[in-house]
C-alpha positions as CSV (number, residue, x, y, z in Angstrom):
1,E,10.1,-20.1,7.0
2,E,10.6,-16.6,5.6
3,N,8.3,-15.2,8.3
4,K,10.4,-16.9,11.0
5,K,13.7,-15.7,9.5
6,A,12.3,-12.1,9.3
7,K,11.4,-12.0,13.0
8,E,14.7,-13.6,13.9
9,T,16.5,-10.8,12.0
10,L,14.5,-8.1,13.8
11,L,15.1,-9.8,17.1
12,A,18.8,-10.2,16.4
13,Q,18.9,-6.4,16.0
14,T,17.6,-6.1,19.5
15,K,19.7,-9.0,20.9
16,N,16.6,-11.2,21.2
17,K,15.0,-9.0,23.8
18,E,11.3,-8.9,23.2
19,A,10.9,-5.5,24.9
20,E,13.4,-3.9,22.6
21,Y,11.8,-5.7,19.7
22,Q,8.5,-4.1,20.6
23,K,10.2,-0.7,21.0
24,L,11.6,-1.0,17.5
25,L,8.2,-1.6,16.2
26,Q,6.8,1.4,18.0
27,D,9.7,3.5,16.7
28,N,8.7,2.4,13.2
29,I,5.1,3.4,13.8
30,A,6.3,6.9,15.0
31,R,8.4,7.4,11.9
32,Q,5.6,6.2,9.7
33,K,3.2,8.7,11.2
34,Q,5.6,11.5,10.4
35,S,6.1,10.2,6.9
36,E,2.3,9.9,6.5
37,S,1.9,13.4,7.7
38,D,4.3,14.7,5.1
39,L,2.5,12.8,2.4
40,F,-0.9,14.1,3.5
41,R,0.4,17.7,3.4
42,L,1.8,17.2,-0.1
43,E,-1.4,15.6,-1.4
44,S,-3.4,18.5,0.1
45,E,-1.2,20.9,-1.8
46,L,-1.8,19.0,-5.1
47,Q,-5.6,19.0,-4.6
48,I,-7.4,19.1,-8.0
49,A,-11.1,19.2,-8.9
50,L,-12.1,15.7,-10.0
51,D,-14.6,15.2,-12.9
52,P,-17.2,12.9,-11.4
53,S,-18.3,11.7,-14.8
54,L,-14.9,9.9,-15.2
55,I,-15.3,7.9,-12.0
56,P,-17.4,4.7,-12.3
57,K,-20.4,4.4,-10.1
58,A,-19.6,2.4,-7.0
59,K,-21.1,-1.1,-7.2
60,H,-20.0,-4.6,-6.1
61,S,-18.0,-6.8,-8.5
62,V,-16.6,-4.1,-10.7
63,L,-13.3,-5.5,-9.3
64,S,-12.3,-9.0,-8.3
65,W,-10.5,-10.0,-5.1
66,P,-6.7,-9.7,-5.1
67,L,-6.3,-12.9,-3.1
68,D,-7.7,-16.4,-3.2
69,K,-8.6,-16.4,0.5
70,I,-10.1,-13.2,1.9
71,Y,-9.7,-12.0,5.5
72,I,-9.9,-8.2,5.9
73,T,-7.8,-6.8,8.7
74,G,-8.1,-3.0,8.0
75,V,-10.8,-1.0,6.2
76,F,-10.8,2.2,4.3
77,G,-11.4,5.6,6.0
78,T,-11.2,7.0,9.5
79,T,-11.2,4.2,12.1
80,V,-10.0,3.5,15.7
81,G,-7.2,1.5,14.2
82,G,-6.4,4.3,11.8
83,L,-6.1,6.8,14.7
84,Q,-3.6,4.4,16.3
85,L,-1.5,3.8,13.3
86,Y,-1.9,6.9,11.1
87,K,-1.3,10.5,12.3
88,Q,-4.3,11.8,10.2
89,G,-6.4,8.9,11.5
90,F,-7.2,7.9,7.9
91,H,-6.4,4.6,6.2
92,N,-6.3,5.0,2.4
93,G,-7.0,1.4,1.4
94,V,-8.0,-2.0,2.6
95,D,-5.6,-4.5,4.3
96,F,-5.9,-8.2,3.8
97,R,-4.3,-10.9,5.9
98,A,-1.8,-12.7,3.7
99,S,1.2,-14.8,4.8
100,Q,4.6,-13.9,3.2
101,G,4.7,-15.1,-0.4
102,T,1.0,-15.4,-1.1
103,K,0.0,-14.8,-4.8
104,V,-1.4,-11.3,-5.4
105,K,-3.7,-10.9,-8.4
106,A,-4.8,-7.9,-10.5
107,V,-8.3,-6.9,-9.5
108,L,-9.1,-5.9,-13.1
109,S,-7.4,-5.9,-16.4
110,G,-5.2,-2.8,-17.2
111,T,-1.8,-1.5,-17.8
112,V,1.0,-1.4,-15.2
113,E,1.8,2.3,-14.7
114,G,4.9,1.5,-12.6
115,T,6.5,-0.5,-9.8
116,G,8.9,0.5,-7.1
117,N,10.3,-0.1,-3.6
118,T,10.4,2.7,-1.0
119,D,12.7,0.5,1.1
120,E,15.5,1.3,-1.4
121,Q,15.8,4.7,0.2
122,K,16.9,4.8,3.9
123,G,14.3,6.3,6.2
124,C,11.3,5.8,3.9
125,Y,8.3,4.4,5.8
126,S,5.7,3.8,3.2
127,Y,4.5,1.2,0.7
128,G,7.7,-0.8,0.5
129,R,7.5,-2.8,-2.8
130,W,4.5,-1.7,-4.8
131,I,2.6,-2.0,-8.1
132,L,0.3,0.6,-9.7
133,I,-2.2,-0.6,-12.4
134,K,-4.4,1.8,-14.4
135,H,-7.7,0.2,-15.6
136,N,-9.8,1.3,-18.5
137,N,-12.8,2.4,-16.5
138,G,-11.3,5.4,-14.7
139,L,-9.9,3.5,-11.7
140,T,-6.3,2.8,-10.8
141,S,-5.3,0.2,-8.1
142,V,-2.1,0.0,-6.0
143,Y,-0.8,-3.1,-4.3
144,A,1.7,-2.6,-1.5
145,H,4.0,-4.3,1.0
146,L,5.0,-6.9,-1.6
147,S,7.8,-9.5,-1.2
148,A,8.2,-9.7,-5.0
149,T,6.7,-8.3,-8.2
150,V,6.5,-10.2,-11.5
151,V,5.3,-7.4,-13.8
152,K,6.9,-4.3,-15.2
153,A,5.8,-0.8,-16.3
154,G,3.9,-0.8,-19.6
155,Q,2.8,-4.4,-19.3
156,T,-0.8,-5.3,-19.9
157,V,-2.3,-7.6,-17.3
158,A,-5.6,-9.5,-17.2
159,T,-8.1,-9.7,-14.4
160,G,-6.9,-12.3,-11.9
161,Q,-3.4,-12.5,-13.3
162,T,-0.6,-13.0,-10.7
163,I,1.3,-9.7,-10.5
164,G,3.4,-10.3,-7.4
165,Y,3.6,-11.9,-3.9
166,S,2.5,-10.5,-0.6
167,G,5.0,-9.4,2.1
168,G,4.9,-7.0,5.0
169,Q,6.9,-9.0,7.5
170,P,8.9,-6.5,9.6
171,G,12.6,-6.9,8.9
172,V,12.1,-8.1,5.3
173,F,13.3,-5.8,2.5
174,G,10.3,-4.4,0.6
175,S,7.9,-4.6,3.5
176,G,7.8,-0.8,3.9
177,Y,5.9,0.4,6.9
178,S,4.2,-2.7,8.3
179,T,3.5,-4.4,11.6
180,G,2.9,-7.8,10.1
181,P,2.4,-9.8,6.9
182,H,-0.5,-8.4,4.8
183,L,-1.5,-6.9,1.5
184,H,-2.5,-3.3,1.2
185,L,-4.9,-2.6,-1.7
186,G,-5.5,1.0,-2.6
187,L,-7.9,2.5,-5.2
188,F,-7.8,5.9,-6.9
189,A,-9.7,7.9,-9.4
190,S,-7.2,7.6,-12.3
191,Q,-7.4,11.3,-13.0
192,G,-6.1,12.0,-9.5
193,V,-3.0,9.8,-9.1
194,E,0.5,10.0,-10.4
195,I,3.9,8.5,-9.7
196,R,6.3,11.1,-8.5
197,Q,9.4,11.6,-6.3
198,F,8.6,12.1,-2.6
199,T,10.9,13.6,0.1
200,T,10.0,13.5,3.8
201,S,11.2,15.5,6.8
202,I,12.7,12.4,8.4
203,G,15.4,11.7,5.8
204,C,13.6,9.9,3.0
205,K,14.8,11.6,-0.2
206,Q,13.4,11.4,-3.7
207,V,11.7,8.0,-3.5
208,S,9.3,7.0,-6.3
209,V,5.8,6.4,-5.0
210,P,2.1,6.8,-6.2
211,I,0.8,10.2,-5.0
212,S,-2.8,11.2,-4.8
213,K,-3.6,14.6,-6.3
214,G,-5.7,15.4,-3.2
215,T,-7.4,13.2,-0.7
216,D,-10.6,13.2,-2.8
217,A,-8.9,10.9,-5.3
218,Y,-8.8,8.0,-2.8
219,L,-11.7,5.6,-3.2
220,D,-12.9,2.7,-1.0
221,P,-12.0,-0.6,-2.7
222,L,-14.8,-2.4,-0.8
223,A,-17.3,-0.3,-2.7
224,Y,-16.1,-1.9,-6.0
225,L,-15.1,-5.4,-4.8
226,P,-17.5,-8.3,-4.6
227,A,-20.0,-8.2,-1.7
228,L,-18.8,-9.9,1.4
C-alpha cells in the first residue's frame, strides 16, 4: 500500500504522465551522480593508511544476513550497473531486494554510532535514512534507504536484532537516492569511517552522513556474509 502511494505521489508531481515520471527518475540519477562525485573527491582527500592487522580476515559467516529473505540486486565494486548509476562506476556496498517496510536486522552485535536522514536537507541525493553500527571486530556496517529506524546512537544491539525497516521507494521521505525499494548494506574498516557534515556542489548543505576516510576503507560485505 505504501509502495502504491509513493508512486502515486511521484506520478502526481508529473501529472500522471509516465514519460515525465521517467524523466524525473533520470534527473534524480544525474543529481545523484554529481553528489557521488563530490563524496568521492572528499573521501580521496581524507585518504588514510589503514592498519591491516585491525581488519578481520575475510571469511564467510563473520556477519549474518540483514534480511530474512535474500535476493541480491547489486554487488560491491565496479560493475556495468555501477557505471550506469554511479559517476565513478563504483558501488560501495550490496543492495538487497526488500519491499517497503521489511524488517532490517543488525548483521553483528555492536554499538550504534549514529543515525540520520539525508532527505532532511533539500538537494541531498545520498543514503536517505541510515544507521551506522560499529562492531567489536574492526568492522562497521551501514544500512541505508530505510523507511524507519528503531535504534538510537549509543545503543547496544545484538546480532539479528531489528534495527529498522527497509525503504527506497522513490517519492517517500527517507528513501534518499533510489530507483526502487531495496536495502543498501555497506561495510567499512572501523578505523576508516566517521560521521561528519557533508556539502555538495548541487545545494546539499551540511548533511550528516557516514564518510569513508579514503576508498580503501570500503569492504565487500559478501566476503563476510554467509556463503550463497
